[in-house]
N, C-alpha and C positions, 0 to 999 in steps of 0.2 A: 459765729458767722464765718463762713468759708470765704477765702480770698478768691477773687475771680481774675482770670488772665486778661490783661488789657489788650485790646485789638491793636494798639500801636506798638506793643513790645513784642519782639521776636521770641518764640519759645526757646527754652533751654535746649541744648544739644541732647541732653538726657531725656527730655520730654518729647523728642521728635518721633512721631509714630512712623513705623516702617512703611506704611502704605502711603505716606505723604512724600517720601523721598523720590525725587525724579531720577530713578535709576535708569541707566542705559543698558540695552541688551545687544551684544555683538555676536553674530553667528557666521564665522568665516567658513566658506566651502571652496571646493576646487573650481566651481563654475562662477558663483557669485558670493559676495559678502553682504549679509543682511544686517541692518542696524536700525534701532528705534527705541522709543521710550517704553519702559515697563508699564503694563496696564492698557496699552493700546492693542487694537485688533490685528494690525498688519505693520510690518517694518516700513518706516518712512524712507529709509535710505537702502536702495538695492543697487549695488555697484558691481560690475564684472570683476572677477578675480584676475582676469587678464589685464595687462597694461602695455602701453606702447613704448618702444625704445627708439629714440631719435638720435642718430649720430650728430654730434656737435663738436667738430674739431677732434681733439684727442679724447674728449669726454663724451658721456652719453646722457641724454636728458630723458627722464621717464614721465609719461603722461597717463593720467587715470580717467576712468569714466567711459560711459557708453559711446559718446560722440568721438572721443579721442581715439579709441581703438578701432573704429570702423571708417575713419577718414584716411584715404590712401595718400598720406604725406610722403615726400621723397625719402626713400630708403627706410621707411618705418618697419620695425620688427615687432614681434609680440612675445611677451614673456609671462610667466606665472610663478609667483613665489611658493605655490603649494605643489607638493608631489602628488602623483595620482593615487597614492595610498592615504592621502589626507594629512601628511606631515608637512610642516613648514620647512622649506629648503633654504630660503633667503629671508632671514629675519629683518634685515634693514629695509628691504623693499616691502615686505609684509607690513611692517610698522607704518611706513608712509602710506600704503594703500588703505589700511584700516583707519588711519587718521583722516585720510581724505573722505572715507565713508562716513565718519562721525562729523567732521567739520563742514562738509559740503551741504548737508541737509539738517543736521540735528543741533549743533552748537555753532556759535559764531566762529568764523575763520579769524586767524590772527591778522592784525593790521599789517600791511606791507611795510617792509623795512625802509625807513626814510633814507637810508644810505644808498639804496639801490633804485629809488624811484626817479632819479634824475633832477629832483627839485632842491636838493640840499648839497652843500659842499661836504666832503668827507673829512671830518675832524676826529681827533682822538677822543674829545669830549663827547661827541655824538655817539661814537663807537661804544664808550663805556656806558652811556645812558641806555643804548639799545640792548646791551648785554643784560642789564638789570631788568628791563621790560620783558625780554624774552623769557627770563627765569620766572617772572610773575604770571605771564599769560600762557597758561597750559589748558588744553581743551577740555579736561574733565575735572577741573578743580571743585565743581559743585555736584558732580554726578558719580555715584557708585557705579561700578561696571560689572555686569554679569557676562561672561564669555562662555561659548560652547567649545567642546572638544570631541574628537572621535573616541569611541570606546576602547581603542587600542593605543591611545597616546600614552607615552611613558617619559619618565625622567626629565631631561632638559626641556622637552617639548611642553611639559606641564608647568615648569617653573618660569620659563621666559615670558609668558603673557602677563604674569603678575608684576615682573620687573618693568615691563613696558608701561603697564597701567599706572603703577605707583611712581616710577622715576621719570618716565618721559611725559606722561599725561597728567600727573598730579591727582589721580583718583583718590578720594577719601576712603573708599572701601572696594573690595573685589571679591568675586566668587567665580569658580570654574566648574561648569556642569557638563555632564555627559549628554551628548545630543540625543542618544537613544532614550534616555530617561525623560528628557524634555518632550520628545515626540509622544511618549506615553501620556505625560501630563496634558499635552494639548488635546488628546483624545478623551480626557477625563478619567484616565485609568492609573491607578498606583501600581498595578501588576499587569503586564502585557508582554507579548512577544513582538518586538518592533522590527519590521522588515522595511529597510530604507534603501530605495533604489535611486541612487543619485547619478551624477554625470560620470565620475571616474571610478566609483566603487559601490558595491552592494553590501550592506551590513545587516546582520541578524543580531539583535540585542535582547536577551531575556531580562525583564525588569520585574522584581518582586518586592512589594511594599516600598516602592520608590528607590530601591537600590539595584544597581546594575550587577547582574551575576557575571563576573568577569570570565569565568571558566567557559561559559556558554556563548561568549561574544565571538563571532566569526565575520570575516569580510572577504570579498572576492572582487577582482577587476571586471567581472562580467556585469556591465551596467550600461548607462547611456552611450558613452563613447565607444564601447564594444559594439553596440548595435549600429553606430555610425560606420565603424570599420566593416561590419557585415554588409552594409548598404554599398560602400565603396567597392567591395569585391563583387557584389551582384551587378553593379553598374558596369564595372570593367570587363566582366565576362559575358555580358549581354551581347546579342547580335542584332544590329551593330552596337558597339560599346556606347554607353551614355556618358557624355563629358560633363563634368561639373565646372561651369563657368560662373564665377561670382558676379554679383551685381556691378561691382566697381569697374569691371572690364568691359561692360556692355554700354555702348553709346546709344544705340537704337536697335529695335528689332521689328520684324514683320511677322504677322500671324501665319502659321503653317499648319497643315493637317497633322493629325496624330501619327507619330512615327517618321514623319518627313524630316530631313536635315534642317537645322536651324538656319534662318536667314537674318543675320544680325551684322551690324557694323561694330567693330571692337575698338576699345580705347588703347592707345599706345602711349608709352612713357618715354621721355628723352633718355638716351643711354646713360646709365649710372644713377638714375633716380627711381628705378622700379622698386616698389615695396618688396620686402624680404619674403622668402617662401613661407615663413611662419605667419605672415599677415594673410597670405592667400589661403593657407590651411584653416585659419580662423573663419574667414569668409565662406569657405566651402562648408565648414561645420554649421554655419547659420542655415544654409540651404538644406543640409541633412536634418537639422532640427525641425525645420518647417515640414519636411517630408515625413518625419516620424510623427509629428503632431497631426497631420492631415491624412496620411495614407496607411502607415504601418498599423497592423492589428495582430492580435494573438489568436491562433487557431484553436477552436474547441467545437465539439467534444473530441476527446482522444488526442493522440499525437499526430502531427503533420506527416511523419514518416511511417505511421502505423496503418492498419487496415480498418475499413469501416464494415458495417453490418451487411452491406451489399456485396462484399467480397473484393471490392476495389481498394486502392490506396487513397488515403485522405489528401495526398498531394494532387492526385488526378481530380478528386472532387473539388479541391481549392481552385483548380484551373477553370472549373465551370461556374464558379461564383462570380457575382458582379464585380467587375474591376473598378478601381478608383483612378481618376485622371490626376495628373500633376504636370505643371508647366515649369520648366527651368527658366532662370533669368534671361537666357539668350533666346527664348521663344520655343525651344524644343519641347514637345509635350508627348505624353504616352499614357496608355491605360495600363495600370499595374495590377496584375491578378495574384497569382500564387506567390510572386516575389514579396508582396507586402506581408505575407505570413512567414516566409522563409527567414527574413531578416532577424526576427526576434525568437524564432523557435528554439534556438540553442540555449536560451535561458532555462529551458526545461529539458531539452534532449540534445546532448552534445553530438549525436550522430548526424544531426542536420546542420552542424556548423560548417561554414566555408572557411578555408584557410589558405595561406601562402607563406612564403619564407618570413615575411615581415609581420604576419598576423597568425601565429600558431593557434590551433583549436584549443579551447579550454579543456580542463580535465573533467571527468564525470563528477568529481567532488565539488565542482564550482557552480553547478546548476542551482536554481532557487530551491527546489524540493530537497536536494542533497544538503545544502547549507542549513536549512531549517531542521532537517533530521539530525544532523551532527550537533547543532546547537542544543536541541532538546535532549540528546543523549548525554550531554554534559551537566544537566541540572537534575535536582532531586526528583525521583520518580513520582512523588506525591503531588508536585505542582505542575507536571506536564499537562494533564487534562485542562487545568485552569488556564495555562498559557495558550493551548490550542483553541480554547473558546474565546480568547482575547488577542487575536492577531491584528496588529495595527500596521497597515501598509501605507507608507509615505514616500516622498521623494519625487522630483520632477519626472523621472523616467517611469514611475509607476502609473503615470497617466495614459500610457499606451492602451488603446481600446481593447477590452476583453481580458486584460492581464489578471484582474482579481478573480474572475470566474474560472479561468484556467488554473490558477494557483489553488483555488478551493477544491477543484476536481482532483488535482495531483495529490493534495494532502489527504483528502478523504480516501484515496486509493492506498496511501501509505499507512493511515491510521483509521481503519474502518470502525473501531470501537468508539472512541471519544468524539464528542461533538466538535466540529471545526467551524468557527465563526470568524469572519474577516470584517474588520472595521476600517473603513477608508473614507476620509472626507470627500464628498462630492464636489466641494468647492476647490477650484484649482489653486487658489491662494493658500488655503489651509494645507493642501497636500504638499505644495512646494516649500512652504515656510513653517512646517510643523515644529521643528526644534526651536525656531525663534519664538513662535507663539507660546510654546511651553515655557521658555525662559521668561517671556513677558508676564505670564500667569504667576510663575514662581517668585520673580523679583518684586511683584506688586503685592504679595501677601504680607500682612502685618506681622504674622508669626515668623516670617523669613528674616525679619530685621536683625534678630540675634545671631543669624548664621554668617553674616558678612565678615570677611577678614579685614580688619581696620588697618589704617596706615600705621598706627602705633604697634599693632601685633606684627606687621611686616617688618618694621624697624627693629623689633626685638628678636625675631626668629629668622628673618631672611626669607628668600623665596622658597626654601624647603618646607614652609608651613603649608603650602598647597597640598603636598603629598599626605600630610597628617590630617588636614581638615576636609579637603574635597575628595571624598572617597569615590 
């Protein structure tokens, strides 16, 4: 007779199935940090990577979250622990930000310190007790953590996350996965060419049988923020110039005709309490993001700077197309015609890039087709047709209208022989959070249970184990 497991007795650690573990998936990016439980469809916690900096005497207080960074508090500045290349520049702040992303929505926050809540007298005994409690209460004691990283992350940037997970958060197990590979998994593919167009960078990652081909991984700063810079140049050189006035500076506005000057009353701040320029820049970026989502489109067929079959230029043809209206927060509104195509055209044709001293034009090697061509030239010739037939386009900036169709045309011109197929989720959430969704799928697989780096292995081998295990 076989023994049965009692419902009242917890299973052995050795019997614990991988699919039963409530693993957490954390996907930090330049724009947002995504966090959630493995096995779920979408991340429950989506927190901006930007944080507020509040001067407080000689010290500075940091505030996190959507509401905190968009409220014009006195002297508030804005920071970001990530560099535009996807590397972490400020590990202490990044750790606090990621912990906020985990504890604000996913796990319980720590109880407030009784020494600082004003209800208890500060004694040495209480201080010793609290030190013991703080050591016990760590946010990930019951949850293994899968974290994502860029395909070009190296050295210390790979080792530091496992140190934070194991030593700061008390995670029982850890894994570090390449975001390009996870995006391929989210599309249901073990082999794919992943084109990820994010906020600060565009990356091309060839994936073969679930392994990232490092030699073919390339990245470029020509991405969402670059398109915002193009829009700023278009607005500043327009006649008359278009001024970006963020919502927080507008008290009230009056409706005006298209192209007429704005009629609004503006908010003023007492001297010495104005938000920092970095705060205004972030609020302007919100307007530009809305503009990109609702107005900007990619021109096709052909290139915007090229000629059409009628003998005229496509730019002249674009001026005859139906324009799109857009209203600024101060009430100024305008119909945007050829400008809406011009802003994004240099992702494909650098000749159409606008530039000034602060915003130099990109090199011809940084366009999307050139990046893909270089990436494919670095991989084995036998797998190139398979990768071209499995191009996965993801990232928030890939949602610009018409981008996939234009990319397909450009690649078919470059590769007339093999079949070019582009897979791109129609669902906005799946496109924006593809690497998180891939991590959620991976960490919830029962067969992945044996892959985790355990706390015991970390104690034995140190943080260098990541380089050996997480290829």
